[in-house]
Wavefront OBJ file of the C-alpha trace (Angstrom):
o trace
v 80.851 147.324 -76.865
v 83.856 147.941 -74.487
v 87.458 146.162 -74.235
v 89.664 146.270 -71.421
v 93.191 146.808 -72.243
v 95.831 145.135 -69.782
v 99.757 145.894 -69.976
v 100.725 142.857 -67.559
v 104.149 142.166 -65.067
v 103.133 145.227 -62.242
v 103.028 143.870 -59.154
v 99.539 145.145 -56.958
v 100.208 146.990 -54.116
v 98.059 149.241 -51.901
v 94.393 148.736 -50.259
v 91.800 147.514 -51.620
v 87.557 148.187 -50.602
v 85.486 145.153 -51.075
v 81.827 146.025 -52.264
v 78.317 145.162 -51.167
v 77.856 141.361 -52.060
v 76.068 141.014 -55.366
v 74.295 137.586 -54.447
v 73.140 138.712 -51.133
v 71.937 141.917 -52.296
v 69.656 140.432 -54.910
v 67.373 138.118 -52.832
v 66.802 141.335 -50.356
v 65.777 143.541 -52.872
v 63.424 141.142 -54.267
v 62.472 140.589 -50.702
v 60.861 144.166 -50.411
v 58.262 142.450 -53.046
v 56.786 140.831 -49.668
v 55.827 144.364 -48.501
v 54.047 147.687 -49.569
v 56.403 149.409 -46.714
v 59.401 151.638 -47.436
v 62.493 149.106 -47.147
v 66.303 151.173 -47.224
v 69.071 149.176 -48.475
v 72.424 150.008 -48.131
v 76.058 148.713 -49.256
v 73.975 147.736 -52.601
v 76.839 147.654 -55.411
v 76.928 149.405 -58.172
v 76.298 146.838 -60.924
v 74.411 145.629 -64.114
v 72.449 142.873 -62.146
v 71.354 145.534 -59.811
v 70.424 147.871 -62.256
v 68.242 145.060 -64.185
v 66.912 144.378 -60.792
v 65.722 147.794 -59.798
v 64.121 148.094 -63.498
v 62.183 144.808 -62.516
v 61.068 146.327 -59.308
v 59.805 149.171 -60.829
v 58.158 147.295 -63.754
v 56.143 145.638 -60.840
v 54.934 149.475 -59.695
v 57.391 149.571 -56.912
v 59.096 153.427 -56.164
v 62.717 153.139 -56.476
v 64.848 155.841 -55.461
v 68.847 155.512 -55.483
v 71.574 157.346 -53.556
v 75.174 156.450 -53.871
v 74.820 152.588 -52.461
v 71.792 153.184 -50.351
v 68.279 152.065 -52.039
v 64.566 153.386 -51.292
v 62.090 151.199 -51.924
v 58.108 151.750 -51.608
v 55.117 151.405 -52.718
v 52.261 148.702 -54.311
v 52.494 146.196 -56.543
v 50.769 146.872 -60.025
v 51.319 143.126 -61.682
v 52.152 139.474 -61.368
v 53.049 138.929 -64.465
v 57.314 138.860 -64.772
v 57.821 139.554 -68.722
v 60.945 137.572 -70.471
v 62.219 140.594 -71.833
v 63.260 141.429 -68.450
v 63.724 138.099 -66.894
v 65.901 136.615 -69.599
v 68.739 139.427 -68.585
v 69.853 137.472 -65.594
v 69.052 133.920 -63.508
v 68.530 135.676 -60.342
v 65.420 137.322 -61.395
v 63.156 133.992 -61.318
v 63.526 135.319 -57.244
v 60.205 137.172 -57.845
v 58.270 133.881 -58.249
v 58.050 133.518 -54.294
v 57.597 137.019 -53.270
v 54.558 137.178 -55.934
v 52.949 133.722 -55.195
v 53.293 134.803 -51.679
v 51.489 137.893 -51.711
v 49.094 137.260 -54.200
v 48.893 133.593 -54.246
v 49.436 133.904 -58.131
v 52.189 134.746 -60.490
v 53.532 134.353 -63.772
v 57.119 134.480 -64.359
v 59.094 133.756 -67.582
v 61.762 130.611 -66.873
v 65.016 132.728 -66.519
v 68.350 133.544 -68.580
v 71.756 133.882 -67.458
v 75.291 132.786 -67.609
v 76.293 129.761 -70.243
v 77.606 127.896 -67.400
v 75.097 124.753 -67.153
v 71.554 124.231 -67.480
v 70.721 125.059 -64.132
v 66.950 123.889 -63.960
v 64.453 125.862 -61.487
v 62.581 122.181 -60.972
v 63.683 122.411 -57.223
v 61.895 125.625 -57.011
v 58.674 124.371 -58.553
v 58.646 120.873 -55.916
v 58.881 123.517 -53.277
v 56.174 125.754 -54.567
v 53.994 122.651 -54.759
v 54.720 121.278 -51.560
v 53.552 125.248 -50.051
v 50.319 124.763 -51.988
v 50.493 125.955 -55.162
v 49.330 124.529 -58.536
v 52.410 125.163 -60.883
v 52.030 124.530 -64.877
v 54.863 125.555 -67.419
v 53.374 126.959 -70.398
v 55.061 128.487 -73.517
v 58.365 129.671 -71.405
v 56.204 130.818 -68.353
v 55.825 129.064 -64.863
v 52.456 129.891 -64.075
v 51.334 129.027 -60.445
v 48.151 129.746 -58.531
v 46.577 128.954 -55.066
v 43.888 129.970 -53.130
v 45.348 128.682 -49.790
v 49.224 128.484 -49.106
v 50.313 126.589 -46.079
v 53.099 125.757 -44.257
v 54.950 122.689 -44.591
v 58.047 120.609 -44.452
v 60.050 120.663 -47.264
v 63.343 118.559 -48.203
v 65.195 120.035 -51.246
v 67.192 117.519 -52.994
v 70.061 119.510 -53.753
v 71.163 122.183 -51.346
v 70.193 125.322 -54.126
v 71.307 128.857 -53.139
v 68.223 130.427 -55.486
v 65.519 127.290 -54.377
v 66.645 127.847 -50.483
v 65.699 131.752 -51.025
v 62.640 131.390 -52.832
v 61.510 128.838 -50.252
v 62.611 131.544 -47.704
v 60.738 134.017 -48.902
v 57.206 132.322 -49.747
v 57.186 131.139 -46.487
v 57.626 134.426 -44.702
v 53.869 135.115 -45.621
v 52.178 132.052 -44.853
v 51.291 132.071 -41.687
v 52.751 129.192 -39.550
v 55.855 127.314 -39.703
v 57.725 126.096 -42.345
v 60.721 123.771 -42.241
v 63.213 123.517 -44.930
v 66.013 120.794 -44.715
v 68.716 120.080 -46.744
v 69.133 123.825 -47.312
v 72.393 126.250 -48.567
v 74.520 127.363 -45.963
v 75.948 130.445 -48.030
v 76.641 133.888 -45.879
v 73.999 135.350 -48.604
v 71.170 132.814 -47.242
v 72.084 134.179 -43.635
v 71.945 137.820 -44.908
v 68.783 137.052 -46.237
v 67.347 135.555 -43.371
v 68.537 138.582 -41.454
v 66.365 140.958 -43.261
v 63.572 139.119 -43.510
v 63.810 138.898 -39.386
v 63.436 142.407 -39.797
v 60.728 142.566 -41.965
v 58.758 141.099 -39.135
v 59.582 136.926 -39.660
v 60.781 134.697 -37.019
v 63.589 132.752 -38.859
v 65.767 130.314 -37.102
v 68.559 127.818 -38.704
v 69.884 130.129 -41.431
v 73.585 129.147 -42.213
v 72.434 125.169 -41.311
v 71.641 122.436 -43.088
v 67.569 123.176 -41.802
v 65.907 126.800 -41.640
v 62.492 127.036 -39.934
v 60.328 129.471 -41.116
v 57.541 130.917 -38.616
v 55.320 133.357 -41.350
v 53.304 136.321 -41.018
v 50.407 137.382 -42.752
v 51.608 140.767 -43.183
v 55.301 142.407 -42.796
v 56.744 146.061 -42.535
v 59.325 148.029 -43.702
v 62.911 147.738 -42.551
v 66.467 149.036 -42.881
v 69.432 146.620 -43.983
v 72.968 146.845 -44.875
v 74.429 144.191 -47.287
v 77.392 142.088 -46.448
v 80.644 142.391 -48.630
v 81.206 140.322 -51.262
v 83.348 137.027 -50.634
v 83.390 136.453 -54.138
v 85.258 139.757 -55.151
v 87.037 139.232 -51.799
v 88.643 135.919 -53.261
v 89.165 137.715 -56.858
v 91.695 140.422 -55.269
v 92.942 137.943 -53.100
v 93.872 135.926 -55.974
v 94.830 139.152 -57.686
v 97.728 139.704 -55.200
v 98.816 136.782 -55.091
v 99.084 136.026 -59.267
v 100.621 139.801 -59.667
v 103.074 138.607 -56.461
v 101.887 141.479 -54.796
v 101.583 143.210 -51.447
v 97.601 143.702 -50.652
v 94.953 144.547 -48.073
v 91.625 143.111 -49.158
v 89.469 145.881 -46.697
v 86.041 146.067 -45.580
v 85.602 142.008 -45.868
v 84.585 139.101 -43.875
v 87.403 136.903 -43.603
v 85.755 133.886 -42.340
v 83.487 133.633 -45.684
v 86.729 132.821 -47.615
v 88.424 131.139 -45.303
v 88.475 127.318 -47.514
v 90.660 130.232 -50.217
v 92.910 131.604 -47.776
v 93.763 127.703 -46.867
v 94.265 127.449 -50.522
v 96.412 130.320 -51.014
v 98.474 128.993 -47.992
v 99.171 126.335 -49.732
v 100.326 127.638 -52.346
v 103.029 129.365 -50.379
v 101.164 133.123 -50.177
v 101.590 134.776 -46.576
v 97.732 135.337 -45.507
v 97.156 137.373 -42.574
v 93.683 137.814 -41.230
v 92.677 140.721 -39.353
v 88.507 141.496 -37.987
v 87.720 142.675 -41.385
v 90.515 142.870 -43.764
v 93.291 140.266 -45.144
v 96.806 140.945 -46.197
v 98.406 138.655 -48.544
v 101.882 138.634 -50.107
v 103.919 136.635 -52.061
v 104.437 134.916 -55.409
v 106.062 135.824 -58.523
v 109.903 136.106 -56.934
v 109.155 132.943 -54.982
v 107.490 129.659 -56.438
v 104.175 129.145 -56.488
v 103.036 125.364 -55.427
v 100.630 123.215 -57.448
v 97.370 123.074 -55.510
v 94.455 121.168 -56.598
v 90.684 122.438 -55.801
v 87.083 120.962 -55.987
v 84.325 123.204 -56.092
v 81.694 122.278 -53.159
v 78.632 124.104 -51.405
v 79.769 126.441 -48.958
v 82.049 126.280 -46.605
v 83.708 124.483 -49.820
v 85.552 125.996 -52.566
v 83.472 128.197 -54.209
v 82.677 127.418 -58.043
v 82.721 131.480 -58.378
v 85.955 131.361 -57.714
v 87.169 128.388 -59.802
v 87.920 130.070 -63.154
v 90.150 132.628 -61.243
v 91.929 129.753 -59.139
v 92.690 127.931 -62.974
v 94.396 131.475 -64.058
v 96.393 131.259 -60.700
v 97.303 127.612 -60.957
v 98.688 128.515 -65.182
v 102.427 129.750 -63.313
v 102.201 127.493 -60.561
v 105.268 125.440 -60.611
v 104.076 122.148 -61.619
v 100.950 120.255 -61.943
v 98.041 120.787 -60.462
v 93.645 119.853 -61.136
v 91.115 121.677 -60.947
v 87.425 119.832 -60.384
v 84.041 121.493 -61.185
v 81.814 119.783 -58.840
v 78.388 122.115 -59.080
v 77.834 122.874 -62.625
v 78.414 121.518 -66.134
v 79.700 123.390 -69.092
v 81.626 125.917 -66.612
v 85.423 125.560 -68.633
v 84.276 128.046 -71.512
v 87.732 129.978 -70.305
v 89.886 126.915 -70.431
v 90.533 127.698 -74.613
v 90.868 131.707 -73.547
v 93.371 130.727 -71.202
v 95.343 128.683 -73.694
v 95.656 131.573 -75.835
v 98.004 133.168 -73.496
v 99.986 130.001 -73.531
v 98.837 127.986 -70.832
v 98.673 124.348 -70.624
v 95.618 123.177 -69.654
v 93.561 120.223 -70.921
v 89.715 118.977 -69.965
v 89.154 115.542 -68.630
v 85.692 114.722 -67.782
v 84.660 117.417 -64.728
v 88.027 118.095 -64.480
v 90.886 120.655 -66.042
v 94.735 119.270 -65.620
v 96.893 122.271 -65.480
v 100.429 122.251 -66.414
v 101.676 124.958 -64.358
v 104.251 127.165 -66.089
v 106.372 130.611 -65.066
v 105.663 132.981 -67.781
v 102.259 133.947 -70.061
v 102.218 136.373 -73.235
v 99.631 138.592 -73.850
v 96.895 137.616 -76.410
v 93.532 139.010 -77.608
v 90.680 136.796 -75.571
v 86.941 137.137 -75.243
v 84.799 137.045 -72.285
v 82.140 134.472 -71.979
v 80.650 134.669 -68.339
v 81.260 136.945 -65.582
v 83.855 134.668 -63.442
v 85.317 133.369 -66.783
v 86.207 136.922 -67.493
v 87.707 137.775 -64.072
v 90.274 134.861 -64.308
v 91.137 136.474 -68.179
v 91.978 139.812 -66.320
v 94.025 137.964 -63.769
v 96.105 136.170 -66.192
v 96.530 139.731 -68.053
v 97.943 140.758 -65.032
v 101.032 138.389 -65.498
v 101.119 138.185 -68.895
v 103.474 139.860 -71.186
v 103.002 142.632 -73.617
v 99.139 143.939 -73.802
v 96.308 142.031 -73.255
v 92.611 142.873 -75.162
v 89.592 141.565 -73.707
v 86.488 141.991 -75.345
v 82.759 141.586 -73.949
v 83.658 142.889 -71.184
v 79.886 143.537 -70.233
v 79.902 140.026 -68.333
v 82.022 141.850 -66.020
v 80.336 144.757 -65.479
v 77.235 142.337 -63.845
v 79.138 141.021 -60.842
v 82.463 143.511 -60.196
v 81.931 146.964 -58.930
v 84.157 149.591 -60.498
v 86.750 146.943 -61.540
v 89.664 148.592 -63.467
v 89.440 151.779 -61.344
v 89.992 149.556 -58.173
v 93.161 147.877 -60.395
v 94.405 150.763 -61.112
v 94.663 152.414 -57.796
v 96.535 149.073 -56.833
v 99.128 149.775 -59.432
v 97.367 147.705 -62.534
v 97.924 149.082 -65.809
v 94.467 148.676 -67.431
v 91.763 150.899 -68.675
v 88.449 150.146 -70.285
v 87.962 151.786 -74.188
v 85.277 151.864 -76.456
v 84.950 149.954 -79.822
l 1 2 3 4 5 6 7 8 9 10 11 12 13 14 15 16 17 18 19 20 21 22 23 24 25 26 27 28 29 30 31 32 33 34 35 36 37 38 39 40 41 42 43 44 45 46 47 48 49 50 51 52 53 54 55 56 57 58 59 60 61 62 63 64 65 66 67 68 69 70 71 72 73 74 75 76 77 78 79 80 81 82 83 84 85 86 87 88 89 90 91 92 93 94 95 96 97 98 99 100 101 102 103 104 105 106 107 108 109 110 111 112 113 114 115 116 117 118 119 120 121 122 123 124 125 126 127 128 129 130 131 132 133 134 135 136 137 138 139 140 141 142 143 144 145 146 147 148 149 150 151 152 153 154 155 156 157 158 159 160 161 162 163 164 165 166 167 168 169 170 171 172 173 174 175 176 177 178 179 180 181 182 183 184 185 186 187 188 189 190 191 192 193 194 195 196 197 198 199 200 201 202 203 204 205 206 207 208 209 210 211 212 213 214 215 216 217 218 219 220 221 222 223 224 225 226 227 228 229 230 231 232 233 234 235 236 237 238 239 240 241 242 243 244 245 246 247 248 249 250 251 252 253 254 255 256 257 258 259 260 261 262 263 264 265 266 267 268 269 270 271 272 273 274 275 276 277 278 279 280 281 282 283 284 285 286 287 288 289 290 291 292 293 294 295 296 297 298 299 300 301 302 303 304 305 306 307 308 309 310 311 312 313 314 315 316 317 318 319 320 321 322 323 324 325 326 327 328 329 330 331 332 333 334 335 336 337 338 339 340 341 342 343 344 345 346 347 348 349 350 351 352 353 354 355 356 357 358 359 360 361 362 363 364 365 366 367 368 369 370 371 372 373 374 375 376 377 378 379 380 381 382 383 384 385 386 387 388 389 390 391 392 393 394 395 396 397 398 399 400 401 402 403 404 405 406 407 408 409 410 411 412 413 414 415 416 417 418
């Protein structure tokens, strides 16, 4: 397996371009199962999770062509069974269940895998499918769904789950009539999916608010779409600039999507300037970083996917801070690895109390999940000496060309094969 080596202590300077959003690209790609017509999806990042998605689409019978960041998908579906061997590779694979059920009124989908950051059950999805008219059973690790006649319905999600919102939107798109989904997720990725579904021929109202209304149709057509920039990658590079005391411009992003992160960085003492599609951040290192507490929340609150990265920054802040995880249980696996850098952290219930210190020391560390891996890279950027990070395949799931982008900013970082 590959490892990443970082020589810490170098300020980052320059411009970094943000890639297409992984979390927006995945549901859009799975939505192509709703039609046999050709779809062109642009600005798709080069990631392991995208590779797994395309392999799954090909398993179902789709023809997939990829040229740089544009993917062409066409063809009929040959199977409604999603096997465990493919589904287990990432949790988002469960998003195939909605399109398959909508197209063929039946589906057999393995329960998903993914990062070890909590149970994250799919019961909200299953409740929604049932209300749309499906008979839902769980048998031997598979969700088995069957329905003679799916019907539009009023759905109330008991938690604004992003995945459940996406699955309900996709399913309702092929149910003739008006489906109302209340207490939905607000994330920009939901709005992007609604934009793509509307291009397929669906009328969707309310994406980005508490209630989404889907006016479904019996048949959908092909479409072209460009995926939005990745807001989590945007936030990660902003924090990278901050922790390194750098002077960087994060380009080709949507500043509005990370406004909560920007406000926290300003509170911590950094200078942040927003433009139409870029963010300029300076400060840190020579100046004292102020400790700032965060609590993860659903959008537009502080993202759970930036919790670990923010924790790395607070490790070198001037004073005590608290990070509270309000979305997932068991998402503090990176705490032990950050302690190996000499950071002072302790877990108390759903929170981590951080006693900031000015210096971190390099150490061999291991990645437990995607965002935890990003936090270890950030710590390595500022730690004295050479940091060796193993199990970096987690990073390849969600960060496109991470080392190359950081190298262009002046980081001393490279990858080796073990």
